[in-house]
N, C-alpha and C positions, 0 to 999 in steps of 0.2 A: 877774220880779216881785221887787221889793226888799222888805225887811222893813217899810218904811214904807208900802208899798202892799199889805200882806197883806190877805187878804179875811176877812170875818167870816161865820160860819155859825151856824145855830141849834143850840144844844146839844140833842143827841138826848134828853136826860133832862128838862130843864125848859123848853126853848124859848127861853131868853135868848140873845142874841148872844154868840158866843165868837170870839176871835181864832184863826184857823187858821194858825198859824205856829210856828216853833221856839221863839218867845218864850213860848208857852203849853204847858207840859209835860203838860197834861191834854187836849190837843186830841184829838178834836173836842168834848170837854166843856168847860164853862165853869169848872169847879172840880174839886178832888179829891173833894168830896162827891158831885157828880153822877156822876163816874167810878166811885166805890165803890158807889153805889146801883145803877148799871147792872150792875156786876160781880156784886153780890149777887143781882140778878134772874136772871142766867144761872146762877149757882151753885145757886140754889134751884129751878131748872128752871121758873121762871115764864115765861120765853121759850121757845118751841118752834118748830121749823121744821116746817111741815106736810109730811107724806110721803104720797104716794098708794101704794096697793097696787101692787106690780109684777106683771107678768103671770106671773112664775114662782111668786109666792105664790098667785095665783088658780088656777094649774094644780095645785098640790099639794093644794088643798082640793076639787078636783072628784072626783066618783065615776067609776067605769068607765063608767057609763051616759051620762056627760056628754061623752064623746069621740066625735064623729060619724065615721062611716066606718070604725070599727074593728071587725074581725070578732072575735067571741068564740067560742072553741073549747071 
């Protein structure tokens, strides 16, 4: 794909079309402003990746009574 055939993508911040090529130093954003707004959202922890409790966390919170088949002496 040549530079003249570069594709356009929606800016993740504002939704405007942005050139996705080396000609756009802010790609995938349309401008430096949108890039900085997005960076600020990550820095202020406004964006979060959801995490499920892992099974090891669940095991540490269980009482001894919660373990089936275990003999208590």
